Backbone as a chain_set.jsonl record, in Angstrom:
{"seq": "XXXXXXXXXXXXXXXXXXXXXXXXXXXXXXXXXXXXXXXXXXXXXXXXXXXXXXXXXXXXXXXXXXXXXXXXXXXXXXXXXXXXXXXX", "coords": {"N": [[0.877, -1.136, -0.014], [0.714, 2.105, -0.897], [2.286, 5.202, 0.504], [0.433, 8.224, 1.313], [-0.203, 11.629, 1.087], [-1.941, 14.084, 2.812], [-4.198, 16.372, 1.143], [-6.266, 17.96, 1.589], [-8.702, 18.36, 4.177], [-11.848, 17.955, 4.596], [-15.24, 19.201, 5.656], [-18.08, 17.513, 6.19], [-21.653, 17.049, 5.432], [-22.42, 15.601, 7.563], [-21.617, 16.131, 10.972], [-20.041, 14.38, 12.322], [-18.229, 13.176, 10.417], [-15.587, 13.233, 8.307], [-13.903, 14.19, 5.388], [-10.938, 13.288, 3.767], [-8.898, 14.397, 1.271], [-6.626, 12.87, -0.729], [-3.23, 12.387, -2.249], [-3.234, 10.479, -4.091], [-4.626, 7.455, -5.419], [-6.794, 5.561, -3.498], [-8.643, 3.645, -3.509], [-9.985, 1.867, -6.272], [-12.808, 1.494, -6.463], [-15.748, 2.101, -4.525], [-15.284, 1.286, -1.128], [-16.615, 0.199, 1.914], [-16.387, 0.313, 5.45], [-17.61, -0.78, 8.441], [-16.96, -1.796, 10.929], [-14.241, -2.695, 13.033], [-13.571, -5.135, 12.759], [-14.259, -6.041, 10.262], [-12.669, -4.488, 8.891], [-10.346, -5.664, 9.238], [-8.998, -7.175, 7.249], [-7.878, -5.224, 5.482], [-5.228, -3.154, 5.101], [-4.976, -0.297, 5.32], [-7.568, 0.476, 6.098], [-7.655, -0.933, 8.441], [-5.68, 0.114, 10.117], [-6.796, 2.835, 10.353], [-9.174, 2.253, 11.869], [-7.796, 1.624, 14.182], [-7.318, 3.908, 15.498], [-8.445, 5.752, 18.2], [-11.782, 6.399, 18.704], [-12.57, 6.261, 16.102], [-15.159, 5.289, 13.821], [-16.221, 4.554, 11.273], [-15.32, 4.069, 7.989], [-14.74, 5.117, 4.756], [-13.458, 4.284, 1.601], [-12.375, 5.686, -1.738], [-11.617, 6.497, -4.816], [-9.669, 9.175, -4.93], [-9.937, 9.824, -2.112], [-10.579, 9.466, 1.388], [-13.16, 8.879, 3.772], [-13.556, 9.363, 6.851], [-15.458, 8.364, 9.778], [-16.495, 9.269, 13.121], [-16.931, 8.511, 16.449], [-19.521, 10.18, 18.339], [-18.707, 11.372, 20.834], [-15.937, 11.517, 20.339], [-13.062, 13.878, 19.388], [-12.164, 16.103, 16.799], [-9.773, 17.088, 16.325], [-7.705, 15.378, 17.502], [-8.304, 13.147, 16.038], [-7.887, 13.801, 13.431], [-5.127, 14.422, 13.346], [-4.101, 11.976, 13.851], [-5.008, 10.511, 11.685], [-3.574, 11.785, 9.688], [-1.001, 10.9, 10.375], [-1.239, 8.05, 10.009], [-1.837, 7.922, 7.303], [0.483, 8.704, 6.16], [2.4, 6.803, 6.711], [1.349, 4.246, 5.699]], "CA": [[-0.052, -0.011, -0.095], [1.498, 3.355, -0.986], [1.934, 6.175, 1.427], [-0.398, 9.335, 1.009], [-0.156, 12.972, 1.75], [-3.354, 14.721, 2.723], [-4.117, 17.429, 0.408], [-7.274, 18.628, 2.061], [-9.628, 17.905, 5.133], [-13.13, 18.754, 4.184], [-16.275, 18.837, 6.485], [-19.175, 16.876, 5.49], [-22.932, 17.434, 6.056], [-22.294, 14.897, 8.857], [-20.633, 16.425, 11.788], [-19.128, 13.148, 12.627], [-17.5, 12.708, 9.271], [-14.517, 14.291, 7.46], [-13.32, 13.814, 4.051], [-9.534, 13.373, 3.548], [-8.442, 14.173, 0.002], [-5.134, 12.656, -0.768], [-2.409, 12.647, -3.513], [-3.109, 9.209, -5.017], [-5.867, 6.503, -5.495], [-6.874, 4.716, -2.352], [-9.447, 2.504, -4.057], [-10.826, 2.071, -7.537], [-14.309, 1.341, -6.386], [-16.171, 2.509, -3.003], [-15.174, 0.137, -0.061], [-16.961, 0.875, 3.377], [-16.077, -0.606, 6.676], [-18.401, -0.202, 9.702], [-16.339, -2.45, 12.072], [-12.784, -3.04, 12.958], [-13.441, -6.695, 12.49], [-14.566, -6.052, 8.821], [-11.492, -3.598, 8.238], [-9.077, -6.475, 9.71], [-8.065, -7.739, 6.06], [-7.408, -4.085, 4.689], [-4.141, -2.464, 5.774], [-5.279, 1.187, 5.422], [-8.771, 0.584, 6.964], [-7.496, -1.404, 9.885], [-4.879, 1.262, 10.835], [-7.615, 3.811, 10.588], [-9.953, 1.92, 13.053], [-6.977, 1.561, 15.34], [-7.323, 5.243, 15.993], [-9.35, 5.823, 19.222], [-12.91, 7.413, 18.086], [-13.01, 6.02, 14.53], [-16.4, 4.405, 13.911], [-16.365, 3.995, 9.983], [-14.288, 4.33, 7.033], [-15.097, 4.749, 3.375], [-12.507, 4.395, 0.519], [-12.867, 5.744, -2.978], [-10.707, 7.297, -5.511], [-8.531, 9.9, -3.99], [-10.248, 10.336, -0.726], [-10.806, 8.522, 2.686], [-13.963, 9.397, 4.626], [-13.522, 8.798, 8.359], [-16.451, 8.832, 10.723], [-15.955, 9.235, 14.442], [-18.115, 8.63, 17.555], [-20.035, 11.598, 18.597], [-17.775, 11.891, 21.818], [-14.469, 11.814, 20.081], [-12.778, 15.107, 19.065], [-11.697, 16.026, 15.591], [-8.153, 17.499, 16.316], [-6.899, 14.121, 17.799], [-8.387, 12.092, 15.07], [-7.043, 14.39, 12.149], [-3.715, 14.269, 13.53], [-3.858, 10.483, 13.744], [-5.236, 10.175, 10.287], [-2.575, 12.131, 8.973], [0.168, 9.95, 10.633], [-1.524, 6.823, 9.463], [-1.603, 8.02, 5.89], [1.958, 8.982, 5.823], [2.855, 5.427, 7.073], [0.721, 3.179, 5.135]], "C": [[0.992, 1.094, 0.027], [1.15, 4.336, 0.197], [1.291, 7.374, 0.681], [0.007, 10.417, 1.83], [-1.651, 13.444, 1.56], [-3.196, 15.97, 2.06], [-5.181, 18.435, 1.166], [-8.009, 17.905, 3.174], [-10.831, 18.706, 4.83], [-14.215, 18.207, 5.183], [-17.241, 18.251, 5.648], [-20.522, 17.193, 6.042], [-23.184, 16.721, 7.422], [-21.415, 15.445, 9.832], [-19.666, 15.554, 12.291], [-18.434, 12.462, 11.591], [-16.62, 13.839, 8.63], [-14.109, 13.526, 6.348], [-11.864, 14.247, 3.768], [-9.17, 13.217, 2.137], [-7.025, 13.785, 0.151], [-4.404, 12.699, -2.141], [-2.271, 11.328, -4.271], [-4.567, 8.59, -4.792], [-5.969, 5.594, -4.275], [-7.763, 3.512, -2.631], [-10.206, 2.824, -5.355], [-12.355, 2.032, -7.579], [-14.627, 1.601, -4.831], [-16.028, 1.074, -2.248], [-15.556, 0.851, 1.382], [-16.641, -0.327, 4.167], [-16.67, 0.04, 7.815], [-17.987, -0.76, 11.04], [-14.934, -2.688, 11.884], [-12.602, -4.587, 12.471], [-13.509, -6.75, 10.928], [-13.28, -5.327, 8.107], [-10.297, -4.605, 8.453], [-8.256, -6.629, 8.472], [-7.615, -6.512, 5.202], [-6.447, -3.253, 5.551], [-4.533, -1.047, 6.324], [-6.593, 1.166, 6.488], [-8.601, 0.084, 8.296], [-6.598, -0.419, 10.722], [-5.825, 2.505, 11.137], [-8.528, 3.62, 11.648], [-9.093, 1.652, 14.196], [-6.843, 2.962, 15.958], [-8.585, 5.288, 16.92], [-10.565, 6.883, 18.679], [-13.402, 6.972, 16.765], [-14.395, 5.001, 14.649], [-16.585, 3.826, 12.453], [-15.377, 4.684, 9.222], [-14.721, 4.099, 5.636], [-13.775, 5.105, 2.38], [-12.914, 4.695, -0.659], [-12.118, 6.729, -3.711], [-9.559, 7.971, -4.793], [-8.758, 10.657, -2.624], [-10.612, 9.159, 0.267], [-11.837, 9.479, 3.449], [-14.037, 8.713, 5.988], [-14.68, 9.436, 9.283], [-16.117, 8.658, 12.069], [-17.192, 9.179, 15.356], [-18.378, 9.906, 17.969], [-19.145, 12.113, 19.87], [-16.345, 12.143, 21.693], [-14.5, 13.323, 19.525], [-11.988, 15.206, 17.845], [-10.22, 16.279, 15.594], [-7.333, 16.292, 16.617], [-7.013, 13.148, 16.71], [-7.75, 12.715, 13.692], [-5.813, 14.123, 12.281], [-3.146, 12.875, 13.483], [-3.916, 9.932, 12.288], [-4.21, 10.602, 9.517], [-1.1, 11.452, 9.07], [-0.061, 8.606, 10.154], [-1.305, 6.87, 7.852], [-0.168, 8.147, 5.304], [2.767, 7.593, 5.891], [2.481, 4.329, 6.232], [1.462, 2.984, 3.646]], "O": [[1.928, 1.076, 0.826], [0.06, 4.351, 0.769], [1.577, 7.539, -0.505], [0.456, 10.313, 2.972], [-2.37, 13.289, 0.573], [-2.207, 16.665, 2.295], [-4.894, 19.624, 1.304], [-7.919, 16.68, 3.089], [-10.834, 19.937, 4.808], [-14.205, 17.03, 5.542], [-17.234, 18.474, 4.437], [-20.531, 17.633, 7.191], [-23.985, 17.141, 8.258], [-20.235, 15.234, 9.552], [-18.557, 15.942, 12.661], [-18.047, 11.304, 11.75], [-16.905, 15.029, 8.493], [-13.987, 12.301, 6.393], [-11.596, 15.43, 3.556], [-9.094, 12.075, 1.683], [-6.3, 14.276, 1.017], [-5.049, 13.059, -3.126], [-1.301, 11.11, -4.997], [-5.463, 9.118, -4.134], [-5.029, 4.811, -4.141], [-7.601, 2.463, -2.006], [-10.91, 3.822, -5.509], [-13.034, 2.443, -8.52], [-13.786, 1.313, -3.98], [-16.511, 0.01, -2.635], [-14.961, 1.812, 1.868], [-16.605, -1.508, 3.824], [-16.37, 1.179, 8.175], [-18.475, -0.368, 12.1], [-14.439, -2.864, 10.77], [-11.613, -5.053, 11.906], [-12.765, -7.551, 10.363], [-12.948, -5.568, 6.947], [-9.26, -4.363, 7.835], [-7.062, -6.33, 8.46], [-6.966, -6.776, 4.189], [-6.827, -2.724, 6.596], [-4.437, -0.708, 7.503], [-6.571, 1.784, 7.552], [-9.257, 0.538, 9.234], [-6.826, -0.215, 11.915], [-5.602, 3.157, 12.157], [-8.788, 4.574, 12.382], [-9.673, 1.437, 15.26], [-6.191, 3.052, 16.998], [-9.67, 4.907, 16.481], [-10.294, 8.021, 18.294], [-14.524, 7.275, 16.359], [-14.531, 4.112, 15.49], [-17.067, 2.698, 12.354], [-14.712, 5.643, 9.613], [-15.061, 2.964, 5.303], [-13.188, 6.182, 2.488], [-13.925, 4.067, -0.975], [-11.987, 7.839, -3.196], [-8.672, 7.378, -4.178], [-8.161, 11.618, -2.139], [-10.899, 8.031, -0.134], [-11.531, 10.636, 3.739], [-14.549, 7.605, 6.147], [-14.837, 10.637, 9.502], [-15.31, 7.744, 12.241], [-18.271, 9.701, 15.073], [-17.476, 10.744, 17.964], [-18.885, 13.316, 19.888], [-15.633, 12.732, 22.507], [-15.536, 13.93, 19.253], [-11.068, 14.393, 17.756], [-9.501, 15.634, 14.831], [-6.272, 16.162, 16.007], [-6.08, 12.404, 16.407], [-7.118, 11.962, 12.95], [-5.26, 13.551, 11.341], [-1.988, 12.613, 13.158], [-3.123, 9.131, 11.793], [-3.851, 9.85, 8.611], [-0.254, 11.432, 8.176], [0.943, 7.955, 9.866], [-0.697, 5.992, 7.241], [0.205, 7.754, 4.199], [3.71, 7.378, 5.129], [3.32, 3.449, 6.041], [1.101, 2.081, 2.891]]}, "num_chains": 1, "name": "protein.A"}
């Protein structure tokens, strides 16, 4: 899996989701994960689910949408997503 740089972090209509636009293709077709168990076989999704507060992940084209639990805070999650994307 290639490493990615995050070009933009965009708000979505859902306050518990953010769209991370990256400098490469993360998935040719949409892939959604709603549990850590479902993401276990996918290195990027599994690494994102390892972030405290992440509740779901969508991969498509040049972006990743990360959902969080309502009590989780975006600053910590965004920093952790940036770190994961640089290491994958």
